[in-house]
N, C-alpha and C positions, 0 to 999 in steps of 0.2 A: 486415094489412099497412099499412093506412091509419093506424091508431093507432100504430104504431111510428114510422111517418114523421112524424106529428104531434108525438110526443114528442121525436124527433130535432130537429125545427125549434125547438121550445120550449127544448130544451137548448142548441142553438146561439145562440138570441137572448140567453138568460141569460149565456152565455159572452162574447158581444159586448158586452153591457151591462156586465158585469164589467170587462173590458179597457177599455171608454170610461170607466168611472169611475175606475179607477186610473190611466188615461194623463194625466188632467187634472194640470196642473202644481200643485204646492202641496197635494196630497191626502195624507192620512194615514189608515191603518187606525185605526177608533175605534168604540167600542161605546157605546150610550147607554142609560141607565136612566130611565125616568119613573115607573115603578110597582116592581113586584117583579121583572121580567124584564130582562135585557139583550139588546139587539138589536145585531147586527153590522152595520157599515157603514163608510162613508168620510166623513171630514170635509175640508173645504176652506175655506181663509181667502179671503174675499171682501170686501175692504175692511175695514169695521167690523163684519162679522159672519163668524160660523163656521157654514158650512152643511154640515148632515149629510144623507147619502142612504143609506138601508138597502140591504144587498147584495141582499135578496129584494124583488122588487117589479118593476114594469114602467116606472115614471116615472124619469127622470134628475133631476127637480126635487127640491131638498131638502124633507125631511120637517119638519126643525127648522132654524130659523135664529136663532142665538143671538147677540144684539147684545153687543159689547164695551162699549158705553157703559152705565155703571152696574154692570157684571158684577163681582162679587166672589166670588172662591174662598174658600169657608167651610171647606173640609178637603180635604186630600189624604193618601193613603196607599197602599201598595202592596196589591194584591188578595191576599186569602187564597187558600190553595191550594184548587182546586176551584171558587173563586168566578168565575174568568175565565182568560184566557190567562196563562201563566207569564211573569212579567217586567213585566206591566202594571200601571199606577197607576191609581187612582181619584180623580177630582177631583169634589168637590161644589160646585155653583154655584147656589144656589137650589133650584127644584123638579127639577133635572136633574142627572144624574150622568153623568160621561163617563170611559171607561176607555181608556187608551192606553199604548203602549210609553213607555220613560222618555225616548228621544230626542223622541218626539212630545210628551211632556209638557213638556220643556224649550222646544220651539218655541212651544207654546201659551202658557206663562208669559211668554215673550219677547214674544210678539204682544200679550198683555194690558198688559204693562209699556211697550210702545212707543207706547201711545195718547197722544194729546195731553192735557195736563192737564185740559182741559175734559171730556174723555170720561168721567172718574172722577166727575163731579158727578151727582147724582141727577136725572134728567130731569124728576121731579115737583115738585122744590123749586127 
């Protein structure tokens, strides 16, 4: 009985965490791929960065913080059937790939384009 109660508490905590992630203003469902696997999560715009938090996990802190400064989208395309959620688009930006809905992609590209001109300069140069 204690095991079932423990599982119920964990399930409740994950549900509360999911609601907390989605309740934040400016969040969109977004998957990230840094290797071979896609990971589902939530992306949120925070000033000059896009913060990504995975759905599965305990922390509410972002696992990836993608800086807008110097970010260049090298490629974008609709995901193939079976590759991810239907209607999602993939965006490659350096070593990371993002998958999001078409509406979220429009917002992401607008966020990139709205950066001040100095944000597109190479920070190393």
